[in-house]
C-alpha positions in Angstrom: 122.9 -3.7 165.7 122.9 0.4 165.8 119.6 1.5 164.3 118.4 4.2 161.8 117.5 6.6 164.7 120.6 5.9 166.6 122.7 7.1 163.4 120.3 10.2 163.2 120.6 11.0 167.0 124.7 10.8 166.2 124.1 13.0 163.4 122.3 15.8 165.3 124.8 15.5 168.4 127.6 15.7 166.0 125.8 18.9 164.3 125.2 20.8 167.5 128.9 20.0 168.3 130.5 21.8 165.3 127.7 22.3 162.5 126.9 20.0 159.1 130.5 19.9 158.8 130.9 17.3 161.6 128.6 14.7 160.1 130.7 12.7 158.6 129.9 8.9 158.5 133.4 7.4 159.3 133.7 10.2 162.6 130.1 8.6 163.5 130.8 5.2 162.7 133.6 5.6 165.5 131.7 7.5 168.0 129.1 4.5 167.4 131.6 2.1 167.8 130.4 0.5 164.5 131.6 -0.2 161.2 130.7 1.9 158.1 128.6 -0.7 156.8 126.0 -0.4 159.7 125.7 3.0 158.3 125.0 1.8 154.9 122.4 -0.7 156.1 120.4 2.2 156.8 121.7 4.9 154.3 122.7 5.0 150.9 124.7 8.3 151.9 125.7 11.2 153.7 123.3 13.3 151.9 120.6 10.6 152.8 121.0 10.7 156.4 121.6 14.5 156.4 117.6 14.6 154.7 116.4 12.1 157.2 117.9 14.7 160.3 115.9 17.0 158.3 113.2 15.5 157.8 113.1 14.5 161.6 113.3 18.4 162.6 110.4 19.2 160.3 108.2 16.4 162.1 109.5 17.5 165.5 108.5 21.4 164.6 104.9 20.4 163.3 104.2 18.5 166.2 105.7 21.5 168.6 103.3 23.7 166.1 100.1 21.4 167.0 100.9 21.3 170.6 101.3 25.0 170.7 97.4 25.3 168.8 96.0 23.4 172.1 95.7 25.7 175.1 92.2 27.4 175.1 93.1 31.1 174.9 95.2 32.4 171.8 97.7 34.2 174.2 98.2 30.7 175.5 98.8 29.6 172.1 101.7 32.4 171.5 103.4 31.8 174.6 103.6 28.4 174.0 105.1 28.6 170.6 107.5 31.0 172.1 108.6 28.6 174.6 109.2 26.0 171.9 111.3 28.3 169.9 114.0 28.1 172.7 114.0 24.3 172.5 115.5 21.6 170.4 113.4 20.3 168.1 114.5 16.8 167.0 117.7 16.7 168.7 118.8 20.2 167.1 118.0 23.9 168.1 116.8 26.2 165.2 120.1 28.3 165.5 121.6 24.9 164.1 119.0 24.3 161.4 119.5 28.1 160.3 123.1 27.7 159.9 123.1 24.9 158.0 120.1 26.6 156.0 122.3 29.5 155.2 125.0 27.0 153.4 122.3 24.7 151.5 119.4 26.2 149.1 117.0 23.1 149.6 117.7 23.2 153.3 116.9 26.9 153.4 113.6 26.4 151.4 112.0 23.8 154.0 113.2 26.4 157.1 111.5 29.1 155.5 108.3 27.0 155.0 108.3 26.3 158.9 108.7 29.5 159.8 105.9 30.8 157.4 103.7 28.2 159.3 104.9 29.7 162.5 104.2 33.5 161.5 100.9 32.4 160.3 100.1 30.6 163.4 100.9 33.8 165.5 98.9 35.8 162.9 95.9 33.9 163.3 96.3 34.0 167.4 97.0 37.8 167.2 93.7 38.0 164.7 91.4 35.9 167.1 92.4 38.4 170.0 91.3 41.4 167.8 93.9 42.9 166.1 93.5 43.9 162.1 94.9 41.5 159.5 97.8 44.2 158.6 98.6 44.7 162.6 98.6 40.8 163.5 100.6 40.6 160.1 103.5 43.3 161.5 103.3 42.1 165.0 103.8 38.1 164.1 106.5 38.9 162.2 108.4 41.6 164.5 107.8 39.2 167.2 109.0 35.8 165.6 111.9 37.9 164.6 112.9 39.0 167.6 112.8 35.6 169.2 114.7 34.7 166.2 117.4 37.0 166.7 117.5 36.5 170.2 117.8 32.9 170.4 120.6 33.2 167.2 122.6 35.6 169.6 122.0 33.5 172.6 123.7 30.3 170.5 126.8 32.4 170.8 126.5 34.5 173.8 125.7 31.9 176.6 124.5 34.4 179.4 121.8 35.6 177.3 119.9 31.9 177.5 119.4 32.5 180.9 117.7 35.8 180.4 115.1 34.5 177.2 112.5 34.5 179.8 112.5 37.9 180.2 113.0 39.1 177.3 110.2 36.5 175.6 107.9 38.6 178.3 108.8 41.6 177.0 108.0 40.5 173.5 105.2 39.4 174.3 103.6 42.2 176.2 104.4 44.5 173.2 103.0 41.6 170.7 99.8 41.4 173.0 99.2 45.1 173.0 96.1 44.3 170.7 93.3 47.3 170.2 90.0 46.8 172.2 86.6 47.3 171.6 86.0 51.3 171.4 89.3 52.3 169.6 91.6 52.3 172.9 94.5 49.8 173.1 95.1 48.1 175.9 97.9 45.2 177.0 96.3 41.5 177.2 97.7 39.4 179.7 98.4 35.7 179.7 
């Protein structure tokens, strides 16, 4: 018997191939080689499956944020978060989740909350490195938005994916240009 996780996996694959519209019970059942009855053993309806898919993304995104907090130095934590943004979370990329969020308010609210947590995380790291509260806020917002925009564009422009590392290094350099003791400014290195 196909389990709940296999249905969610299949939904994530379908969504990554064509958006949330591709997550259809009958098509997923055909792909999995089972009847729709198997689906209804695990889910009440399609919205329940989509809710489980979103919950999986949220849990994986929280775990990734927790993992980014593990390194000792704040600049290492920032680098870890930026690396993780480029990886699928719970079987889906953030670009796919954001495309879904543009169509459904409830999804948009949950994505906005995860983004808020990520930006707060970046602000905390920058503040720990000596940035003022206002400067940390501006840099966290700018760095996060730059990474998100790059990844969204890369989802439509495949050649860009290979250059994300170079892009992140430049954003990272700009982001970590925090004030140093004595009033000057300097570039912190990872």
